[in-house]
N, C-alpha and C positions, 0 to 999 in steps of 0.2 A: 888485192882487196882494197879498196880507197878507204882512206878515214873516216868516220863517220860523223866526225863531227869539225866543223873549221869556226874560227873567232875572227872577227873583226874591230877590235878597240873593246865595248861594250855588248856588241851586238852576239849573239850565238847564233848560229848557221848552222843546223843538222843535216847529217847527209842524206840527199832526198829519201834513199832506199828505207831510210829511219823513219822519215817524216809518211810515207806511203804504207809502212804497218802501223802508226799509229792511227793516218787516217781510216784504215779499214775498222778498226776500234770505235771510231765517231759514233755510230748510230747507240753501241752499247753502251760507251761512257755517257753518251747525253741521257739513256733513258736511267741507267743507275742513277746519276746525278738531280734527274728530277725525283726520283725515288728519295733520296736520301732527302731534299729538301723539304719533301712531303713531311717526313718522319722526324723531321727533328727543328721545323720552324710551323707550330702554329698556325700561323697564319694565312698560311698556302694550302694548309690541309686539305680545305674545301675548293680553293680555286684552281687546284692542280688536278681535278679529276673530271673525267669523261672527254670530251673533245678539245679541253681545254687543256685536258696533260698533252695532246696530241701535239699542238701547236706550240707550246712549251717546250717540248722535247725537241722540237724543230728549232726552235728559236736558240735552246742552248746550243744543241750541233753547228748554228753558225756561229756561233760566236766563239765553240771551239774549233771548227775549222780556221776562221781568221785567225788564230791564233799559229796553229800549224802553216798558214802561208807566210806568216809574220818571221818564222823562223826558218823556211824555205831561203826568205832572201836576204841579203846583207842590207837593203836599204828596207826597214819594215811599215815605214810610212803608208803606202796605198794599204798595203792588208789593214792597217790598223783604225784609218779614218771611217767605213763603213761599220765597223766593232762599234767605236766609240759613239757614234749617230745613232744606233740600235741601243747600245746603254743611257743615252741621254734619252730619246723617247721611254723607253722602258721606266725610267724616272718619273717623268712626268707620266707617265700611266699607271703606276704607282698611287702618284698623287691624286692624279684621279679618280681614283676606286676608293680612293679613302684610307689607305693602307699607310705604315709609317715609314720611313726610309730606314730604320734600324732593322725592321723586317728583312727589307731588300738587302740590304749588306749584309744580315747573316745568313741569306742565301746565297749569296758568295762563296761566305766563307766556306759554307760547306760543300759548295761547288768546285771551288777549286781542290781543296783534300779529295773529295773524291776524285776529280779528274788525276791527280799528281800519283793517288795513289794506283788507279788504273794504268794511266803510262808511264810513270815509273817501272812498272814489274816489265811493263815491253821496252822499254830504255834497257835495263839490264840485260833481258832476251837477245836484246839486240848488241849487247857488250860495248855497249857507251862506257866510257871511259870513267870512271868513279868521280873523277873534277868535273869532269862535264854535266855527270849528272846532278852535281849538287849547282852547276849554273843552270840546269834544263830546270832545277825546282824554284830558281832565284828567278828566272822569265817567265813562268807560270804564275807567281805572287804578284809579282809586277804587273803583268799583265790584267790580273783583276782589280789589282788596286787604280789601276788605271781606267778600267769599266768602272769599278767604285767610284772615285771620284765623279767621272761622268754621268753615273745614273743619282749622285749627290745634285750636281745642277741640274740635272733636268726635273728633278723632285722641286729642287728651291724655285728654281723657275715657276715652274707651274703651279705652285701655289702662291708666289707674288700676281701673277698673271690672272690666274681664277678670283684671289681673291680681290682684286683690283676689280676684275668683269664684277663679281658676285656683288660689291660694295652699288658699281655701278646699276646692276639690274635692281638691288634692292631701292635704290633711290626715288627709280622711275616708278616704282612699285609705289614707294609713301606718297610720291606726287599725285600719284593715279588716285591715291585712297583718297589723301584729302581735295581732291578736288572731284571728288563725287563720280568718279569714270563707272558706267555701266558693269554690273556685275558679273558680267563675262569677258569683259578685259579685266577687270582685276583679278580674276583667277588665271586668265594669261600672262597677265604678269608676274603672279605667286609662281608660277609653275617655272618659269623662266627665270626670276631667281631663284630658284631652289630652296623657295621658303614655304615651310609647312603654316598651312590655312589654321586659325586659331577658331575658337567659337566668338570670341568679342577681342575688341581693341579698347585700349582706356590711353588717349591722350594725356600726356603730362609733359607742362611748359616748365620748362629752367631751366637756367643760365648753363652755357657752355662747359666752363671749365666743372660746375659739377654733374653736368650730362655723363663725361668724363670718369669720373668719382664712380656715377651710379650706375656703368657699363656691368662690371661687373655683378651688383646684385641684383640687378632686374634680368627676367626671363631671356635666352638668348637669341630668341626672334626678336627681340624689341628692334626697331627700327629707327634711325635718328637720321633727323633731317635738319637743316641750319632754318631756322622760323624766314629770317628778311627773301630766302629764294622763294618760299612758298607765299609770303606777303610782303611788300618791300617796306608796307608800315609798320612794320614789326622793326624791333632793335636787332640789330645784327649781331651779337652776343648772344641771341637766344638760339635754344633747341628745342625741335619739336619731338617728344619718345614718344612711339606708340609700341605699347605694353601688351604683351598678348594675355588675354586668361586670368585675370590678377584678381579673378574670384569675388565675394561678398563678404565684407565690404571694402575691396580692396585693400585687403593686408596687406600685400605682399608690396604694394606700391607705399604705403606709408610707414613701412618697415625699413625701406630702401631710403624714404627720403629723411627721416629721424629730424633735425632742426632745418633742412635745404629750404629755402625760399621756391615757392615753387607755386604752379595750379594744376591742379587736378580735375582732368574732364570726367563724365559720366563713361562707365562701361556702355559701349554701344554692338550689334553685331558686327564684326571684321570689314563687311564689302559697307557697312553705315558708319565707319569711325570719322568722316569727315562732319559731322553732326556732335560729335563731341571736341573734334577743333573749334566748330565755328565757337560752343559751348566755351571753352576753354578760354578763346582769344576776348570774348566779350567781356566774362569776366577781370581779366588782366588789362583790360578798358576801362573795367567800372573800378577795379578795386588793388592792380597792382600783384605783386606777388608778396605773400607773408610767409615765413620761417613756419616749418612743418606742414608747409601745403595748403594751399585755400582751395578748399572742397567745393567746387560747385554745385554739388547735391545740397548743400545747405543755404545756396542762394535762390531758389528756382523764386520765390515770390520775386523778390527784388528784380530778378533778370525778366519774368513776367511785367511788371508793372514801369520796366524801364525801355521795353521792348521798343516803345513811340513815346520819347523824351518829350517831344513839342507836344503831343498829346496829354504825356503828363503834367506837365507844365502849367497847360490850361487847367486841367482838371485839378491843379493844388491850388491855383489864382483865384477860380470859383469858389473853392472850397473856405479858403482865406478872405473873400471880398464880406461879408457881415461886419469884418473887424478891420478891415481896413483902417476907419478912423481915428482908431485907438491908440496911445502910444506903445511904444515896442515894446516893451516891457509886458505891460497887460497883456497885449494882443500874443506873448510866448507863452505868458502863462495858462490865459484859456483854451487857447492849441492845444497844451499838454493836458489839460486837464479833461479836454472835452471828447480828443482821442484816449484816453485812459477810460473812462464814462462809457464810450459806445466800446470798446474792448471788455471791460467788463459787465456791459449790460444793466448798467444801470444800478451798481450794487455798490452804494457810498461809502461802505466801512475799507472795501477791497479798493476802491480808487483812492481813497485816505491813507491805505497801507505801501499804496503801490506809489504814492507820491511826497509819501511823508510830510502829510498835511494832516490836520484838525477835520473831521467829518464835518463841522460845520461850515470849512473854508468849501469843501466841495459845494455841499450844501448854497453856498453863497455867489459861487463862481458860477455854476449849474444855472441857479436863476437868473443871470448875467445873459450866458448864453441862450437859455430859452428867449429873453427878450429880443436878443440880436437875430438868432436864427427862424424863430418862429415853428410852422408847422412843418419845417425840413427836418427836424426831429423826428416825426412821425412816419414820415416816409419812409419806408424801406430800400425804396432805389437810390435816393438822396442819401441815406444814411450809407450805404455800400459805398458810394462815392466819395461822401468823408472819409472813411475808413481807409481804403485805397488812396487818397489823397495826401491825407494828414501822415498814414503809417509808411509812407514810402519816402527813401531819401531822395531828397531834393536834386535835380539832375545836373544842376551847375558848382554841387558842393563834391568836397575831397575830393582831387583828381587824381587818377592810379600814379603810384611810382614805379618805377622799374624793378623794387625789392632787392 
């Protein structure tokens, strides 16, 4: 009877008759291995049921058969390469399924223990010498280590690749959202990016460094885009964050911002977030960014009044025309008094309290103003124009800063 084992340096080669006996046990060993994994690794309790169980059993059988082919030959490379490729693909598949590499490595350990328990008994029955059984055990666990390393590489590469691909798809989604693409196109972009569609989105304009800081404090679905990619006229270090479902009054954004300079747009239905973006950019250009976040919702009147800055300038010039011949200081005092008088509906004492002057001073100034404006102050349409013109921020004053 030939020696059941031969050695060549570190390669263990087992007699073909012993390998044949081990191979006959393959179906049973594969099934027991899968059963052990299901019993001991919680993450695989559901995936390894039904049709999937049959596929996994076959995959385990192929991996074990590759090991047997490896120990049949002095050069194991040819047998090992397909097994390593399969393990690499298995790691990538686990990453795509959302399972951690720890679960897979645990499954490998359980599989190695189960396979060795079954095959060790067969080796003893075949009268393999004890020292060769020890070498056989070393080969089994070394093989599992190689498979584990290949799966770790596949898992990591898949995460890196899928992460880059996901970011690319999410950037495309963000661009489509800010360019007001049709809703059906936006839904398609969202599905491709594996991005769960929220009810609303709120635009947050913030510096790039602060955007990185805020990433962990905001909803994970928040999209982060470079502002100058969307609009070349915006600063290169500005980021546009699209924050899902911030609630009212957008408390999540304010908690995350603390005292960071930013502009916060209104919450809009997610397919209409371009409106939030356009408003936030308008406020940025009007006012710049302020610590703690500048809320566009508090500037609606100013936004309306400055929608056409040229028209506002003309309206203001017409409103101030009766004061044009007066000294600048006098014109400024009368302008201030007229606006307060209009807003307080002619209540002299309220105007005096507002301007911190004596009521008689209010009376004197209003006498001057009635003389200058005449019947204009009795015409509701003219009064509305005066309130709008005098109450608006002059369009050429207070240029925005970058924050």
